mmCIF file of the N, C-alpha and C atoms, coordinates in Angstrom:
data_MODEL
# 
_entry.id   MODEL 
# 
loop_
_atom_site.group_PDB 
_atom_site.id 
_atom_site.type_symbol 
_atom_site.label_atom_id 
_atom_site.label_alt_id 
_atom_site.label_comp_id 
_atom_site.label_asym_id 
_atom_site.label_entity_id 
_atom_site.label_seq_id 
_atom_site.pdbx_PDB_ins_code 
_atom_site.Cartn_x 
_atom_site.Cartn_y 
_atom_site.Cartn_z 
_atom_site.occupancy 
_atom_site.B_iso_or_equiv 
_atom_site.pdbx_formal_charge 
_atom_site.auth_seq_id 
_atom_site.auth_comp_id 
_atom_site.auth_asym_id 
_atom_site.auth_atom_id 
_atom_site.pdbx_PDB_model_num 
ATOM 1   N N  . MET A 1 1  ? 89.289  90.046  106.005 1.00 0.00 ? 1  MET A N  1 
ATOM 2   C CA . MET A 1 1  ? 89.408  88.992  105.019 1.00 0.00 ? 1  MET A CA 1 
ATOM 3   C C  . MET A 1 1  ? 88.122  88.975  104.202 1.00 0.00 ? 1  MET A C  1 
ATOM 4   N N  . ILE A 1 2  ? 88.277  88.963  102.901 1.00 0.00 ? 2  ILE A N  1 
ATOM 5   C CA . ILE A 1 2  ? 87.116  88.800  102.029 1.00 0.00 ? 2  ILE A CA 1 
ATOM 6   C C  . ILE A 1 2  ? 87.312  87.526  101.224 1.00 0.00 ? 2  ILE A C  1 
ATOM 7   N N  . GLU A 1 3  ? 86.228  86.843  100.938 1.00 0.00 ? 3  GLU A N  1 
ATOM 8   C CA . GLU A 1 3  ? 86.272  85.602  100.178 1.00 0.00 ? 3  GLU A CA 1 
ATOM 9   C C  . GLU A 1 3  ? 85.162  85.597  99.150  1.00 0.00 ? 3  GLU A C  1 
ATOM 10  N N  . SER A 1 4  ? 85.488  85.079  97.954  1.00 0.00 ? 4  SER A N  1 
ATOM 11  C CA . SER A 1 4  ? 84.495  84.937  96.899  1.00 0.00 ? 4  SER A CA 1 
ATOM 12  C C  . SER A 1 4  ? 84.965  83.872  95.926  1.00 0.00 ? 4  SER A C  1 
ATOM 13  N N  . GLU A 1 5  ? 84.101  82.921  95.647  1.00 0.00 ? 5  GLU A N  1 
ATOM 14  C CA . GLU A 1 5  ? 84.372  81.867  94.680  1.00 0.00 ? 5  GLU A CA 1 
ATOM 15  C C  . GLU A 1 5  ? 85.719  81.191  94.927  1.00 0.00 ? 5  GLU A C  1 
ATOM 16  N N  . GLY A 1 6  ? 86.014  80.926  96.195  1.00 0.00 ? 6  GLY A N  1 
ATOM 17  C CA . GLY A 1 6  ? 87.232  80.212  96.557  1.00 0.00 ? 6  GLY A CA 1 
ATOM 18  C C  . GLY A 1 6  ? 88.489  81.063  96.622  1.00 0.00 ? 6  GLY A C  1 
ATOM 19  N N  . GLU A 1 7  ? 88.386  82.337  96.323  1.00 0.00 ? 7  GLU A N  1 
ATOM 20  C CA . GLU A 1 7  ? 89.536  83.255  96.385  1.00 0.00 ? 7  GLU A CA 1 
ATOM 21  C C  . GLU A 1 7  ? 89.436  84.102  97.637  1.00 0.00 ? 7  GLU A C  1 
ATOM 22  N N  . ARG A 1 8  ? 90.610  84.505  98.172  1.00 0.00 ? 8  ARG A N  1 
ATOM 23  C CA . ARG A 1 8  ? 90.621  85.331  99.374  1.00 0.00 ? 8  ARG A CA 1 
ATOM 24  C C  . ARG A 1 8  ? 91.538  86.538  99.190  1.00 0.00 ? 8  ARG A C  1 
ATOM 25  N N  . ALA A 1 9  ? 91.269  87.587  99.925  1.00 0.00 ? 9  ALA A N  1 
ATOM 26  C CA . ALA A 1 9  ? 92.113  88.785  99.963  1.00 0.00 ? 9  ALA A CA 1 
ATOM 27  C C  . ALA A 1 9  ? 91.893  89.452  101.318 1.00 0.00 ? 9  ALA A C  1 
ATOM 28  N N  . VAL A 1 10 ? 92.829  90.318  101.687 1.00 0.00 ? 10 VAL A N  1 
ATOM 29  C CA . VAL A 1 10 ? 92.722  91.057  102.934 1.00 0.00 ? 10 VAL A CA 1 
ATOM 30  C C  . VAL A 1 10 ? 92.683  92.541  102.611 1.00 0.00 ? 10 VAL A C  1 
ATOM 31  N N  . ILE A 1 11 ? 91.741  93.234  103.223 1.00 0.00 ? 11 ILE A N  1 
ATOM 32  C CA . ILE A 1 11 ? 91.693  94.690  103.149 1.00 0.00 ? 11 ILE A CA 1 
ATOM 33  C C  . ILE A 1 11 ? 92.175  95.200  104.501 1.00 0.00 ? 11 ILE A C  1 
ATOM 34  N N  . THR A 1 12 ? 93.215  96.030  104.503 1.00 0.00 ? 12 THR A N  1 
ATOM 35  C CA . THR A 1 12 ? 93.826  96.440  105.764 1.00 0.00 ? 12 THR A CA 1 
ATOM 36  C C  . THR A 1 12 ? 92.982  97.407  106.568 1.00 0.00 ? 12 THR A C  1 
ATOM 37  N N  . GLY A 1 13 ? 92.138  98.183  105.920 1.00 0.00 ? 13 GLY A N  1 
ATOM 38  C CA . GLY A 1 13 ? 91.321  99.151  106.653 1.00 0.00 ? 13 GLY A CA 1 
ATOM 39  C C  . GLY A 1 13 ? 92.202  100.065 107.489 1.00 0.00 ? 13 GLY A C  1 
ATOM 40  N N  . ASP A 1 14 ? 91.795  100.315 108.728 1.00 0.00 ? 14 ASP A N  1 
ATOM 41  C CA . ASP A 1 14 ? 92.556  101.196 109.607 1.00 0.00 ? 14 ASP A CA 1 
ATOM 42  C C  . ASP A 1 14 ? 93.633  100.463 110.409 1.00 0.00 ? 14 ASP A C  1 
ATOM 43  N N  . MET A 1 15 ? 93.782  99.159  110.180 1.00 0.00 ? 15 MET A N  1 
ATOM 44  C CA . MET A 1 15 ? 94.804  98.410  110.907 1.00 0.00 ? 15 MET A CA 1 
ATOM 45  C C  . MET A 1 15 ? 96.221  98.835  110.509 1.00 0.00 ? 15 MET A C  1 
ATOM 46  N N  . THR A 1 16 ? 96.391  99.154  109.243 1.00 0.00 ? 16 THR A N  1 
ATOM 47  C CA . THR A 1 16 ? 97.704  99.547  108.720 1.00 0.00 ? 16 THR A CA 1 
ATOM 48  C C  . THR A 1 16 ? 97.505  100.769 107.832 1.00 0.00 ? 16 THR A C  1 
ATOM 49  N N  . HIS A 1 17 ? 98.162  101.848 108.170 1.00 0.00 ? 17 HIS A N  1 
ATOM 50  C CA . HIS A 1 17 ? 97.975  103.090 107.426 1.00 0.00 ? 17 HIS A CA 1 
ATOM 51  C C  . HIS A 1 17 ? 99.010  103.314 106.336 1.00 0.00 ? 17 HIS A C  1 
ATOM 52  N N  . HIS A 1 18 ? 100.146 102.621 106.433 1.00 0.00 ? 18 HIS A N  1 
ATOM 53  C CA . HIS A 1 18 ? 101.210 102.811 105.446 1.00 0.00 ? 18 HIS A CA 1 
ATOM 54  C C  . HIS A 1 18 ? 102.036 101.531 105.372 1.00 0.00 ? 18 HIS A C  1 
ATOM 55  N N  . PRO A 1 19 ? 102.550 101.190 104.182 1.00 0.00 ? 19 PRO A N  1 
ATOM 56  C CA . PRO A 1 19 ? 103.358 99.974  104.059 1.00 0.00 ? 19 PRO A CA 1 
ATOM 57  C C  . PRO A 1 19 ? 104.577 99.941  104.991 1.00 0.00 ? 19 PRO A C  1 
ATOM 58  N N  . CYS A 1 20 ? 105.088 101.095 105.421 1.00 0.00 ? 20 CYS A N  1 
ATOM 59  C CA . CYS A 1 20 ? 106.253 101.098 106.320 1.00 0.00 ? 20 CYS A CA 1 
ATOM 60  C C  . CYS A 1 20 ? 105.939 100.415 107.647 1.00 0.00 ? 20 CYS A C  1 
ATOM 61  N N  . GLN A 1 21 ? 104.648 100.308 107.989 1.00 0.00 ? 21 GLN A N  1 
ATOM 62  C CA . GLN A 1 21 ? 104.277 99.637  109.227 1.00 0.00 ? 21 GLN A CA 1 
ATOM 63  C C  . GLN A 1 21 ? 104.511 98.133  109.157 1.00 0.00 ? 21 GLN A C  1 
ATOM 64  N N  . MET A 1 22 ? 104.760 97.598  107.972 1.00 0.00 ? 22 MET A N  1 
ATOM 65  C CA . MET A 1 22 ? 105.092 96.177  107.876 1.00 0.00 ? 22 MET A CA 1 
ATOM 66  C C  . MET A 1 22 ? 106.493 95.931  108.434 1.00 0.00 ? 22 MET A C  1 
ATOM 67  N N  . ALA A 1 23 ? 107.384 96.864  108.212 1.00 0.00 ? 23 ALA A N  1 
ATOM 68  C CA . ALA A 1 23 ? 108.728 96.758  108.785 1.00 0.00 ? 23 ALA A CA 1 
ATOM 69  C C  . ALA A 1 23 ? 108.757 97.279  110.217 1.00 0.00 ? 23 ALA A C  1 
ATOM 70  N N  . HIS A 1 24 ? 107.821 98.168  110.544 1.00 0.00 ? 24 HIS A N  1 
ATOM 71  C CA . HIS A 1 24 ? 107.778 98.810  111.862 1.00 0.00 ? 24 HIS A CA 1 
ATOM 72  C C  . HIS A 1 24 ? 106.349 98.763  112.417 1.00 0.00 ? 24 HIS A C  1 
ATOM 73  N N  . PRO A 1 25 ? 105.878 97.580  112.817 1.00 0.00 ? 25 PRO A N  1 
ATOM 74  C CA . PRO A 1 25 ? 104.489 97.478  113.291 1.00 0.00 ? 25 PRO A CA 1 
ATOM 75  C C  . PRO A 1 25 ? 104.203 98.315  114.534 1.00 0.00 ? 25 PRO A C  1 
ATOM 76  N N  . ASP A 1 26 ? 105.254 98.750  115.213 1.00 0.00 ? 26 ASP A N  1 
ATOM 77  C CA . ASP A 1 26 ? 105.065 99.561  116.412 1.00 0.00 ? 26 ASP A CA 1 
ATOM 78  C C  . ASP A 1 26 ? 104.831 101.039 116.091 1.00 0.00 ? 26 ASP A C  1 
ATOM 79  N N  . TRP A 1 27 ? 105.027 101.453 114.842 1.00 0.00 ? 27 TRP A N  1 
ATOM 80  C CA . TRP A 1 27 ? 104.721 102.835 114.458 1.00 0.00 ? 27 TRP A CA 1 
ATOM 81  C C  . TRP A 1 27 ? 103.207 102.961 114.439 1.00 0.00 ? 27 TRP A C  1 
ATOM 82  N N  . SER A 1 28 ? 102.683 103.812 115.287 1.00 0.00 ? 28 SER A N  1 
ATOM 83  C CA . SER A 1 28 ? 101.243 103.770 115.514 1.00 0.00 ? 28 SER A CA 1 
ATOM 84  C C  . SER A 1 28 ? 100.654 105.123 115.861 1.00 0.00 ? 28 SER A C  1 
ATOM 85  N N  . LEU A 1 29 ? 99.418  105.310 115.448 1.00 0.00 ? 29 LEU A N  1 
ATOM 86  C CA . LEU A 1 29 ? 98.588  106.432 115.862 1.00 0.00 ? 29 LEU A CA 1 
ATOM 87  C C  . LEU A 1 29 ? 97.351  105.904 116.578 1.00 0.00 ? 29 LEU A C  1 
ATOM 88  N N  . ASP A 1 30 ? 97.419  104.642 116.979 1.00 0.00 ? 30 ASP A N  1 
ATOM 89  C CA . ASP A 1 30 ? 96.268  103.949 117.553 1.00 0.00 ? 30 ASP A CA 1 
ATOM 90  C C  . ASP A 1 30 ? 96.053  104.315 119.017 1.00 0.00 ? 30 ASP A C  1 
ATOM 91  N N  . ASP A 1 31 ? 94.834  104.124 119.491 1.00 0.00 ? 31 ASP A N  1 
ATOM 92  C CA . ASP A 1 31 ? 94.509  104.364 120.900 1.00 0.00 ? 31 ASP A CA 1 
ATOM 93  C C  . ASP A 1 31 ? 95.260  103.414 121.828 1.00 0.00 ? 31 ASP A C  1 
ATOM 94  N N  . ASP A 1 32 ? 95.488  102.186 121.357 1.00 0.00 ? 32 ASP A N  1 
ATOM 95  C CA . ASP A 1 32 ? 96.218  101.191 122.138 1.00 0.00 ? 32 ASP A CA 1 
ATOM 96  C C  . ASP A 1 32 ? 97.392  100.711 121.293 1.00 0.00 ? 32 ASP A C  1 
ATOM 97  N N  . PRO A 1 33 ? 98.502  101.459 121.283 1.00 0.00 ? 33 PRO A N  1 
ATOM 98  C CA . PRO A 1 33 ? 99.634  101.148 120.405 1.00 0.00 ? 33 PRO A CA 1 
ATOM 99  C C  . PRO A 1 33 ? 100.205 99.747  120.596 1.00 0.00 ? 33 PRO A C  1 
ATOM 100 N N  . LYS A 1 34 ? 100.241 99.269  121.822 1.00 0.00 ? 34 LYS A N  1 
ATOM 101 C CA . LYS A 1 34 ? 100.802 97.937  122.088 1.00 0.00 ? 34 LYS A CA 1 
ATOM 102 C C  . LYS A 1 34 ? 99.944  96.845  121.440 1.00 0.00 ? 34 LYS A C  1 
ATOM 103 N N  . ALA A 1 35 ? 98.637  96.912  121.642 1.00 0.00 ? 35 ALA A N  1 
ATOM 104 C CA . ALA A 1 35 ? 97.730  95.927  121.046 1.00 0.00 ? 35 ALA A CA 1 
ATOM 105 C C  . ALA A 1 35 ? 97.749  96.026  119.523 1.00 0.00 ? 35 ALA A C  1 
ATOM 106 N N  . ALA A 1 36 ? 97.815  97.249  119.004 1.00 0.00 ? 36 ALA A N  1 
ATOM 107 C CA . ALA A 1 36 ? 97.850  97.437  117.545 1.00 0.00 ? 36 ALA A CA 1 
ATOM 108 C C  . ALA A 1 36 ? 99.110  96.813  116.954 1.00 0.00 ? 36 ALA A C  1 
ATOM 109 N N  . ALA A 1 37 ? 100.251 97.027  117.594 1.00 0.00 ? 37 ALA A N  1 
ATOM 110 C CA . ALA A 1 37 ? 101.512 96.461  117.098 1.00 0.00 ? 37 ALA A CA 1 
ATOM 111 C C  . ALA A 1 37 ? 101.470 94.937  117.128 1.00 0.00 ? 37 ALA A C  1 
ATOM 112 N N  . LEU A 1 38 ? 100.924 94.367  118.177 1.00 0.00 ? 38 LEU A N  1 
ATOM 113 C CA . LEU A 1 38 ? 100.803 92.908  118.261 1.00 0.00 ? 38 LEU A CA 1 
ATOM 114 C C  . LEU A 1 38 ? 99.876  92.363  117.183 1.00 0.00 ? 38 LEU A C  1 
ATOM 115 N N  . THR A 1 39 ? 98.771  93.051  116.948 1.00 0.00 ? 39 THR A N  1 
ATOM 116 C CA . THR A 1 39 ? 97.827  92.626  115.913 1.00 0.00 ? 39 THR A CA 1 
ATOM 117 C C  . THR A 1 39 ? 98.477  92.677  114.537 1.00 0.00 ? 39 THR A C  1 
ATOM 118 N N  . ARG A 1 40 ? 99.158  93.794  114.231 1.00 0.00 ? 40 ARG A N  1 
ATOM 119 C CA . ARG A 1 40 ? 99.830  93.911  112.935 1.00 0.00 ? 40 ARG A CA 1 
ATOM 120 C C  . ARG A 1 40 ? 100.889 92.824  112.771 1.00 0.00 ? 40 ARG A C  1 
ATOM 121 N N  . SER A 1 41 ? 101.728 92.641  113.778 1.00 0.00 ? 41 SER A N  1 
ATOM 122 C CA . SER A 1 41 ? 102.794 91.632  113.700 1.00 0.00 ? 41 SER A CA 1 
ATOM 123 C C  . SER A 1 41 ? 102.227 90.238  113.457 1.00 0.00 ? 41 SER A C  1 
ATOM 124 N N  . ARG A 1 42 ? 101.170 89.903  114.175 1.00 0.00 ? 42 ARG A N  1 
ATOM 125 C CA . ARG A 1 42 ? 100.552 88.581  114.022 1.00 0.00 ? 42 ARG A CA 1 
ATOM 126 C C  . ARG A 1 42 ? 99.991  88.399  112.613 1.00 0.00 ? 42 ARG A C  1 
ATOM 127 N N  . LEU A 1 43 ? 99.262  89.402  112.129 1.00 0.00 ? 43 LEU A N  1 
ATOM 128 C CA . LEU A 1 43 ? 98.669  89.283  110.803 1.00 0.00 ? 43 LEU A CA 1 
ATOM 129 C C  . LEU A 1 43 ? 99.742  89.263  109.713 1.00 0.00 ? 43 LEU A C  1 
ATOM 130 N N  . PHE A 1 44 ? 100.757 90.102  109.822 1.00 0.00 ? 44 PHE A N  1 
ATOM 131 C CA . PHE A 1 44 ? 101.819 90.112  108.807 1.00 0.00 ? 44 PHE A CA 1 
ATOM 132 C C  . PHE A 1 44 ? 102.521 88.758  108.744 1.00 0.00 ? 44 PHE A C  1 
ATOM 133 N N  . ALA A 1 45 ? 102.783 88.164  109.899 1.00 0.00 ? 45 ALA A N  1 
ATOM 134 C CA . ALA A 1 45 ? 103.425 86.845  109.925 1.00 0.00 ? 45 ALA A CA 1 
ATOM 135 C C  . ALA A 1 45 ? 102.549 85.796  109.258 1.00 0.00 ? 45 ALA A C  1 
ATOM 136 N N  . GLU A 1 46 ? 101.263 85.864  109.524 1.00 0.00 ? 46 GLU A N  1 
ATOM 137 C CA . GLU A 1 46 ? 100.321 84.918  108.923 1.00 0.00 ? 46 GLU A CA 1 
ATOM 138 C C  . GLU A 1 46 ? 100.248 85.110  107.406 1.00 0.00 ? 46 GLU A C  1 
ATOM 139 N N  . LEU A 1 47 ? 100.167 86.356  106.954 1.00 0.00 ? 47 LEU A N  1 
ATOM 140 C CA . LEU A 1 47 ? 100.039 86.634  105.520 1.00 0.00 ? 47 LEU A CA 1 
ATOM 141 C C  . LEU A 1 47 ? 101.324 86.338  104.754 1.00 0.00 ? 47 LEU A C  1 
ATOM 142 N N  . ALA A 1 48 ? 102.468 86.527  105.383 1.00 0.00 ? 48 ALA A N  1 
ATOM 143 C CA . ALA A 1 48 ? 103.746 86.313  104.696 1.00 0.00 ? 48 ALA A CA 1 
ATOM 144 C C  . ALA A 1 48 ? 103.960 84.842  104.346 1.00 0.00 ? 48 ALA A C  1 
ATOM 145 N N  . ASP A 1 49 ? 103.284 83.955  105.039 1.00 0.00 ? 49 ASP A N  1 
ATOM 146 C CA . ASP A 1 49 ? 103.422 82.524  104.780 1.00 0.00 ? 49 ASP A CA 1 
ATOM 147 C C  . ASP A 1 49 ? 102.404 82.019  103.767 1.00 0.00 ? 49 ASP A C  1 
ATOM 148 N N  . GLN A 1 50 ? 101.633 82.939  103.178 1.00 0.00 ? 50 GLN A N  1 
ATOM 149 C CA . GLN A 1 50 ? 100.604 82.570  102.210 1.00 0.00 ? 50 GLN A CA 1 
ATOM 150 C C  . GLN A 1 50 ? 100.676 83.521  101.012 1.00 0.00 ? 50 GLN A C  1 
ATOM 151 N N  . THR A 1 51 ? 99.942  83.198  99.992  1.00 0.00 ? 51 THR A N  1 
ATOM 152 C CA . THR A 1 51 ? 99.900  84.072  98.812  1.00 0.00 ? 51 THR A CA 1 
ATOM 153 C C  . THR A 1 51 ? 98.540  84.757  98.722  1.00 0.00 ? 51 THR A C  1 
ATOM 154 N N  . ILE A 1 52 ? 98.173  85.439  99.797  1.00 0.00 ? 52 ILE A N  1 
ATOM 155 C CA . ILE A 1 52 ? 96.895  86.145  99.853  1.00 0.00 ? 52 ILE A CA 1 
ATOM 156 C C  . ILE A 1 52 ? 97.124  87.606  99.484  1.00 0.00 ? 52 ILE A C  1 
ATOM 157 N N  . PRO A 1 53 ? 96.425  88.113  98.479  1.00 0.00 ? 53 PRO A N  1 
ATOM 158 C CA . PRO A 1 53 ? 96.563  89.531  98.135  1.00 0.00 ? 53 PRO A CA 1 
ATOM 159 C C  . PRO A 1 53 ? 96.142  90.429  99.292  1.00 0.00 ? 53 PRO A C  1 
ATOM 160 N N  . VAL A 1 54 ? 96.855  91.523  99.427  1.00 0.00 ? 54 VAL A N  1 
ATOM 161 C CA . VAL A 1 54 ? 96.574  92.514  100.464 1.00 0.00 ? 54 VAL A CA 1 
ATOM 162 C C  . VAL A 1 54 ? 96.248  93.832  99.774  1.00 0.00 ? 54 VAL A C  1 
ATOM 163 N N  . ILE A 1 55 ? 95.148  94.443  100.168 1.00 0.00 ? 55 ILE A N  1 
ATOM 164 C CA . ILE A 1 55 ? 94.738  95.735  99.617  1.00 0.00 ? 55 ILE A CA 1 
ATOM 165 C C  . ILE A 1 55 ? 94.846  96.755  100.745 1.00 0.00 ? 55 ILE A C  1 
ATOM 166 N N  . GLY A 1 56 ? 95.787  97.669  100.598 1.00 0.00 ? 56 GLY A N  1 
ATOM 167 C CA . GLY A 1 56 ? 96.020  98.687  101.623 1.00 0.00 ? 56 GLY A CA 1 
ATOM 168 C C  . GLY A 1 56 ? 95.089  99.869  101.428 1.00 0.00 ? 56 GLY A C  1 
ATOM 169 N N  . THR A 1 57 ? 94.063  99.943  102.232 1.00 0.00 ? 57 THR A N  1 
ATOM 170 C CA . THR A 1 57 ? 93.048  100.976 102.103 1.00 0.00 ? 57 THR A CA 1 
ATOM 171 C C  . THR A 1 57 ? 93.646  102.382 102.099 1.00 0.00 ? 57 THR A C  1 
ATOM 172 N N  . HIS A 1 58 ? 94.631  102.624 102.952 1.00 0.00 ? 58 HIS A N  1 
ATOM 173 C CA . HIS A 1 58 ? 95.237  103.950 103.071 1.00 0.00 ? 58 HIS A CA 1 
ATOM 174 C C  . HIS A 1 58 ? 96.578  104.065 102.346 1.00 0.00 ? 58 HIS A C  1 
ATOM 175 N N  . PHE A 1 59 ? 97.001  103.020 101.646 1.00 0.00 ? 59 PHE A N  1 
ATOM 176 C CA . PHE A 1 59 ? 98.317  103.018 101.006 1.00 0.00 ? 59 PHE A CA 1 
ATOM 177 C C  . PHE A 1 59 ? 98.331  103.921 99.779  1.00 0.00 ? 59 PHE A C  1 
ATOM 178 N N  . PRO A 1 60 ? 99.480  104.554 99.504  1.00 0.00 ? 60 PRO A N  1 
ATOM 179 C CA . PRO A 1 60 ? 99.611  105.255 98.230  1.00 0.00 ? 60 PRO A CA 1 
ATOM 180 C C  . PRO A 1 60 ? 99.667  104.213 97.107  1.00 0.00 ? 60 PRO A C  1 
ATOM 181 N N  . ALA A 1 61 ? 99.351  104.597 95.898  1.00 0.00 ? 61 ALA A N  1 
ATOM 182 C CA . ALA A 1 61 ? 99.371  103.647 94.772  1.00 0.00 ? 61 ALA A CA 1 
ATOM 183 C C  . ALA A 1 61 ? 100.776 103.085 94.581  1.00 0.00 ? 61 ALA A C  1 
ATOM 184 N N  . PRO A 1 62 ? 100.880 101.820 94.248  1.00 0.00 ? 62 PRO A N  1 
ATOM 185 C CA . PRO A 1 62 ? 99.832  100.815 94.077  1.00 0.00 ? 62 PRO A CA 1 
ATOM 186 C C  . PRO A 1 62 ? 99.362  100.292 95.436  1.00 0.00 ? 62 PRO A C  1 
ATOM 187 N N  . THR A 1 63 ? 98.087  100.064 95.560  1.00 0.00 ? 63 THR A N  1 
ATOM 188 C CA . THR A 1 63 ? 97.517  99.695  96.852  1.00 0.00 ? 63 THR A CA 1 
ATOM 189 C C  . THR A 1 63 ? 97.359  98.194  97.053  1.00 0.00 ? 63 THR A C  1 
ATOM 190 N N  . ALA A 1 64 ? 97.584  97.404  96.019  1.00 0.00 ? 64 ALA A N  1 
ATOM 191 C CA . ALA A 1 64 ? 97.432  95.947  96.140  1.00 0.00 ? 64 ALA A CA 1 
ATOM 192 C C  . ALA A 1 64 ? 98.779  95.260  95.964  1.00 0.00 ? 64 ALA A C  1 
ATOM 193 N N  . GLY A 1 65 ? 99.026  94.275  96.799  1.00 0.00 ? 65 GLY A N  1 
ATOM 194 C CA . GLY A 1 65 ? 100.271 93.510  96.731  1.00 0.00 ? 65 GLY A CA 1 
ATOM 195 C C  . GLY A 1 65 ? 100.213 92.363  97.712  1.00 0.00 ? 65 GLY A C  1 
ATOM 196 N N  . GLN A 1 66 ? 101.388 92.002  98.242  1.00 0.00 ? 66 GLN A N  1 
ATOM 197 C CA . GLN A 1 66 ? 101.474 90.916  99.212  1.00 0.00 ? 66 GLN A CA 1 
ATOM 198 C C  . GLN A 1 66 ? 102.450 91.292  100.316 1.00 0.00 ? 66 GLN A C  1 
ATOM 199 N N  . VAL A 1 67 ? 102.252 90.700  101.472 1.00 0.00 ? 67 VAL A N  1 
ATOM 200 C CA . VAL A 1 67 ? 103.199 90.831  102.571 1.00 0.00 ? 67 VAL A CA 1 
ATOM 201 C C  . VAL A 1 67 ? 104.244 89.739  102.386 1.00 0.00 ? 67 VAL A C  1 
ATOM 202 N N  . VAL A 1 68 ? 105.517 90.113  102.413 1.00 0.00 ? 68 VAL A N  1 
ATOM 203 C CA . VAL A 1 68 ? 106.605 89.139  102.300 1.00 0.00 ? 68 VAL A CA 1 
ATOM 204 C C  . VAL A 1 68 ? 107.581 89.354  103.451 1.00 0.00 ? 68 VAL A C  1 
ATOM 205 N N  . ARG A 1 69 ? 108.271 88.285  103.807 1.00 0.00 ? 69 ARG A N  1 
ATOM 206 C CA . ARG A 1 69 ? 109.285 88.382  104.856 1.00 0.00 ? 69 ARG A CA 1 
ATOM 207 C C  . ARG A 1 69 ? 110.496 89.143  104.318 1.00 0.00 ? 69 ARG A C  1 
ATOM 208 N N  . ASP A 1 70 ? 111.083 89.943  105.193 1.00 0.00 ? 70 ASP A N  1 
ATOM 209 C CA . ASP A 1 70 ? 112.282 90.711  104.865 1.00 0.00 ? 70 ASP A CA 1 
ATOM 210 C C  . ASP A 1 70 ? 113.188 90.665  106.095 1.00 0.00 ? 70 ASP A C  1 
ATOM 211 N N  . GLY A 1 71 ? 113.961 89.587  106.193 1.00 0.00 ? 71 GLY A N  1 
ATOM 212 C CA . GLY A 1 71 ? 114.742 89.360  107.398 1.00 0.00 ? 71 GLY A CA 1 
ATOM 213 C C  . GLY A 1 71 ? 113.808 89.065  108.558 1.00 0.00 ? 71 GLY A C  1 
ATOM 214 N N  . ALA A 1 72 ? 113.965 89.802  109.647 1.00 0.00 ? 72 ALA A N  1 
ATOM 215 C CA . ALA A 1 72 ? 113.107 89.613  110.816 1.00 0.00 ? 72 ALA A CA 1 
ATOM 216 C C  . ALA A 1 72 ? 111.816 90.424  110.709 1.00 0.00 ? 72 ALA A C  1 
ATOM 217 N N  . ALA A 1 73 ? 111.692 91.224  109.664 1.00 0.00 ? 73 ALA A N  1 
ATOM 218 C CA . ALA A 1 73 ? 110.523 92.087  109.485 1.00 0.00 ? 73 ALA A CA 1 
ATOM 219 C C  . ALA A 1 73 ? 109.735 91.647  108.261 1.00 0.00 ? 73 ALA A C  1 
ATOM 220 N N  . PHE A 1 74 ? 108.881 92.519  107.792 1.00 0.00 ? 74 PHE A N  1 
ATOM 221 C CA . PHE A 1 74 ? 108.055 92.257  106.603 1.00 0.00 ? 74 PHE A CA 1 
ATOM 222 C C  . PHE A 1 74 ? 108.084 93.487  105.725 1.00 0.00 ? 74 PHE A C  1 
ATOM 223 N N  . ARG A 1 75 ? 107.674 93.308  104.462 1.00 0.00 ? 75 ARG A N  1 
ATOM 224 C CA . ARG A 1 75 ? 107.547 94.436  103.552 1.00 0.00 ? 75 ARG A CA 1 
ATOM 225 C C  . ARG A 1 75 ? 106.400 94.166  102.592 1.00 0.00 ? 75 ARG A C  1 
ATOM 226 N N  . PHE A 1 76 ? 105.974 95.213  101.911 1.00 0.00 ? 76 PHE A N  1 
ATOM 227 C CA . PHE A 1 76 ? 104.877 95.152  100.962 1.00 0.00 ? 76 PHE A CA 1 
ATOM 228 C C  . PHE A 1 76 ? 105.468 94.981  99.572  1.00 0.00 ? 76 PHE A C  1 
ATOM 229 N N  . ALA A 1 77 ? 105.112 93.929  98.881  1.00 0.00 ? 77 ALA A N  1 
ATOM 230 C CA . ALA A 1 77 ? 105.614 93.661  97.533  1.00 0.00 ? 77 ALA A CA 1 
ATOM 231 C C  . ALA A 1 77 ? 104.466 93.747  96.534  1.00 0.00 ? 77 ALA A C  1 
ATOM 232 N N  . VAL A 1 78 ? 104.689 94.475  95.446  1.00 0.00 ? 78 VAL A N  1 
ATOM 233 C CA . VAL A 1 78 ? 103.653 94.594  94.412  1.00 0.00 ? 78 VAL A CA 1 
ATOM 234 C C  . VAL A 1 78 ? 104.028 93.806  93.187  1.00 0.00 ? 78 VAL A C  1 
# 
């Protein structure tokens, strides 16, 4: 989470490597796949209920958007 002058945004860093992980948080290359999936799921749920911009460090262009609910899952909306 970054904050400046009252504005906030999230940089995904290595937590999320591709937007498809929003629909499939269990898709993982992490050392601890279970913990990674839980972390992604928790953060996506939190972000989907807010209008916080998300910048996907490893995402193909466009890299900035928002997490939105898509049924029981989430997706990246630009």
